C-alpha positions as CSV (number, residue, x, y, z in Angstrom):
1,S,-32.1,121.7,124.2
2,G,-31.3,118.2,122.9
3,T,-30.4,117.0,119.4
4,G,-33.9,118.0,118.1
5,K,-33.6,121.7,119.1
6,N,-33.6,122.8,115.5
7,A,-37.3,121.9,115.4
8,Y,-38.0,124.5,118.0
9,V,-41.0,126.8,117.3
10,P,-41.5,129.9,119.5
11,G,-44.8,129.7,121.5
12,Y,-45.3,125.9,121.1
13,H,-44.2,122.8,122.8
14,V,-42.8,120.4,120.2
15,A,-41.6,116.9,121.1
16,G,-39.6,114.6,118.8
17,K,-36.7,112.4,118.1
18,T,-33.9,112.7,115.6
19,G,-32.3,109.8,113.7
20,T,-29.3,109.2,111.4
21,S,-28.7,106.0,109.6
22,D,-25.8,104.7,107.4
23,K,-27.0,103.3,104.1
24,L,-25.8,99.7,103.9
25,N,-24.8,99.6,100.3
26,N,-23.7,103.1,99.8
27,K,-20.7,104.0,101.8
28,G,-20.6,107.5,103.2
29,Q,-24.3,108.2,102.5
30,Y,-26.9,108.6,105.1
31,V,-30.7,108.9,105.8
32,A,-31.5,111.7,108.2
33,S,-34.8,111.9,110.0
34,F,-36.9,113.7,112.6
35,V,-40.3,112.6,113.8
36,G,-42.2,114.7,116.2
37,F,-45.6,115.9,117.4
38,A,-47.2,119.1,118.8
39,P,-48.4,120.5,121.0
40,A,-46.6,118.1,123.2
41,D,-49.2,118.1,126.0
42,D,-52.2,117.8,123.6
43,P,-51.0,116.5,120.2
44,K,-52.8,117.6,117.1
45,I,-50.3,117.0,114.4
46,A,-47.4,114.6,113.8
47,V,-44.6,115.2,111.3
48,L,-42.0,112.9,109.9
49,A,-39.2,114.5,107.9
50,V,-36.8,112.1,106.1
51,L,-33.9,113.3,103.9
52,D,-32.3,110.6,101.7
53,E,-28.5,111.1,101.2
54,P,-28.3,114.7,102.5
55,Q,-25.2,116.5,101.2
56,G,-22.6,118.3,103.2
57,E,-20.6,117.8,106.4
58,A,-23.7,118.3,108.6
59,H,-25.8,115.3,107.6
60,G,-27.5,114.2,110.8
61,G,-31.2,114.3,111.6
62,G,-30.7,117.0,114.1
63,A,-28.9,119.2,111.7
64,V,-30.9,118.8,108.5
65,A,-34.2,117.1,109.2
66,A,-35.3,118.8,112.4
67,P,-35.3,122.3,110.8
68,V,-37.6,121.0,108.0
69,A,-40.1,119.7,110.6
70,G,-39.9,122.9,112.6
71,E,-40.9,124.9,109.5
72,V,-43.8,122.6,108.9
73,F,-45.0,122.9,112.6
74,E,-44.6,126.7,112.4
75,Q,-47.0,126.9,109.5
76,I,-49.5,124.1,110.5
77,L,-50.1,125.0,114.1
78,P,-51.5,128.5,113.5
79,Y,-53.5,127.2,110.5
80,L,-55.2,124.7,112.9
81,G,-56.1,127.6,115.2
82,I,-53.8,126.6,118.0
83,E,-52.7,129.7,119.8
84,P,-49.1,130.1,120.8
85,A,-48.2,130.3,124.5
86,Y,-45.0,132.2,124.8
87,T,-42.6,131.8,127.7
88,D,-41.5,134.9,129.6
89,D,-38.1,134.5,127.9
90,E,-39.7,134.4,124.4
91,L,-41.8,137.4,125.2
92,K,-38.8,139.3,126.4
93,H,-36.7,138.6,123.3
94,L,-39.0,137.9,120.4
95,I,-42.2,139.8,120.1
96,C,-44.1,142.9,121.1
97,Q,-47.0,144.9,119.7
98,T,-46.4,148.1,117.7
99,P,-48.0,151.2,119.4
100,A,-50.5,153.0,117.2
101,V,-49.2,156.6,116.7
102,L,-51.3,157.8,113.7
103,N,-52.4,161.4,113.9
104,K,-50.0,162.1,116.8
105,G,-47.3,164.7,116.7
106,V,-44.0,163.5,115.4
107,Q,-42.1,164.2,118.6
108,E,-44.8,162.6,120.8
109,A,-44.9,159.5,118.5
110,K,-41.1,159.2,118.5
111,A,-40.9,159.4,122.2
112,E,-43.6,156.7,122.7
113,L,-42.0,154.3,120.2
114,M,-38.5,154.9,121.6
115,S,-39.7,154.2,125.1
116,E,-40.8,150.8,123.9
117,G,-37.3,150.1,122.5
118,F,-38.0,150.8,118.8
119,T,-35.8,152.6,116.4
120,V,-37.8,155.3,114.6
121,K,-37.2,156.5,111.0
122,V,-39.1,159.7,110.2
123,V,-39.9,160.3,106.5
124,G,-40.9,163.8,105.5
125,N,-40.9,167.2,107.1
126,G,-44.5,167.3,108.5
127,Q,-45.4,167.7,112.1
128,T,-48.0,164.9,112.3
129,V,-47.8,161.2,111.7
130,V,-50.0,160.3,108.7
131,G,-48.7,156.8,108.1
132,Q,-46.6,154.1,109.9
133,C,-45.0,150.8,109.0
134,P,-45.6,148.4,110.6
135,E,-49.1,149.5,111.4
136,G,-50.2,150.0,115.0
137,G,-51.1,146.7,116.7
138,S,-48.8,144.7,114.6
139,I,-46.9,141.8,116.2
140,V,-43.2,142.5,115.6
141,P,-39.8,141.6,116.9
142,R,-38.6,143.5,119.9
143,N,-36.2,146.4,119.5
144,G,-37.2,146.7,115.9
145,V,-37.8,149.7,113.6
146,V,-40.9,151.7,112.8
147,A,-41.2,154.1,109.8
148,L,-43.3,157.2,110.3
149,Y,-44.6,159.2,107.4
150,T,-45.4,162.8,108.0
151,E,-46.6,164.3,104.7
152,A,-49.9,163.8,102.9
153,N,-49.8,161.7,99.7
154,Y,-46.5,160.2,100.8
155,T,-44.6,157.7,98.8
156,V,-43.6,154.5,100.7
157,Q,-39.8,154.3,101.0
158,N,-38.2,150.9,100.2
159,A,-35.1,149.2,101.5
160,K,-33.0,146.6,99.8
161,M,-33.1,143.2,101.5
162,P,-29.6,142.3,102.7
163,K,-28.2,138.8,102.7
164,L,-28.7,137.4,106.2
165,T,-28.0,133.7,105.6
166,G,-24.8,132.6,107.3
167,L,-25.2,135.2,110.1
168,S,-25.8,134.7,113.8
169,V,-29.0,135.9,115.4
170,T,-27.2,139.1,116.7
171,E,-25.6,139.8,113.3
172,A,-28.9,139.3,111.4
173,N,-30.7,141.6,113.8
174,R,-28.1,144.2,113.3
175,A,-28.0,143.9,109.5
176,G,-31.8,144.1,109.4
177,L,-31.9,147.2,111.6
178,N,-29.3,148.9,109.5
179,A,-31.5,148.3,106.5
180,A,-34.5,149.6,108.4
181,L,-36.2,146.2,108.4
182,N,-37.5,144.0,111.3
183,V,-36.1,140.5,111.6
184,K,-38.4,137.8,112.9
185,I,-36.3,134.9,114.3
186,S,-37.6,131.4,113.5
187,G,-36.0,128.0,114.3
188,S,-33.3,127.3,116.7
189,S,-34.0,128.6,120.2
190,L,-32.5,132.0,121.2
191,S,-31.0,130.2,124.2
192,G,-29.1,127.8,122.0
193,S,-25.5,128.4,121.0
194,G,-24.1,128.5,117.5
195,A,-27.4,129.3,115.7
196,V,-26.8,130.4,112.1
197,A,-29.3,131.7,109.5
198,Y,-29.9,129.3,106.6
199,R,-33.0,130.9,104.9
200,Q,-34.8,134.2,104.7
201,S,-38.4,134.9,103.6
202,V,-37.3,137.7,101.3
203,N,-34.7,137.3,98.6
204,E,-31.4,139.2,98.9
205,G,-31.7,142.4,96.8
206,D,-35.5,142.6,96.7
207,E,-37.0,146.1,97.4
208,I,-39.5,146.1,100.2
209,P,-41.0,148.9,102.4
210,I,-38.9,150.0,105.3
211,G,-40.2,148.6,108.6
212,T,-41.4,145.4,106.9
213,V,-41.1,142.2,109.1
214,V,-39.0,139.6,107.4
215,T,-38.6,136.0,108.7
216,V,-35.1,134.5,109.0
217,Y,-34.7,130.8,109.8
218,F,-31.9,129.6,112.1
219,K,-30.4,126.3,112.9
220,S,-27.5,125.1,115.0
221,N,-24.9,122.4,114.1
222,I,-23.7,122.3,117.7
223,D,-24.8,119.4,120.0
224,V,-27.3,118.1,117.4
225,S,-25.6,114.8,116.7
226,D,-27.8,111.8,117.1
């Protein structure tokens, strides 16, 4: 919740300190930094992110260096085999497991998925589910979308990836759902205010299967001054 909140990684305890320095011989230029370690209670990795002369109004370590460190932590910790330990709030808002509904009747499958909060997109006129995306057992964002295919030899339907950068968490989720895509939130905590998307894992305009999970990275420029 402090100035380093943009290094937040769901499921992990990250500790760190932001820094912003004026460059002595270059007026109006700065060095932004964040140094941290994780897991905080049993450190396995330390990360130092330093940006020399970051551009733009938000030039502090909390605004521009902490998100870089957060992305590094997010990739390294699972690679090291460190299992995430989600809080109740994270589990409530962020993730769930897709029910497996292959070979079930369409109406039964829809009812099961909708009871779990999913939006369901049925493709075809068959009576039985022969394919689903994401697959059963997939870890996906809560209140996402599942595509059900009901005809043999079906063709996967694609969606065009919308532009999500610049949007809030709520706006990005809504835009993803409207495109029949699942948005995985990464970066600034859901409990933080003013979080805005600054990067997405799939480029705007790319064609990807409906139901695909895409990662959108958020950061906040509010209360992150050093």
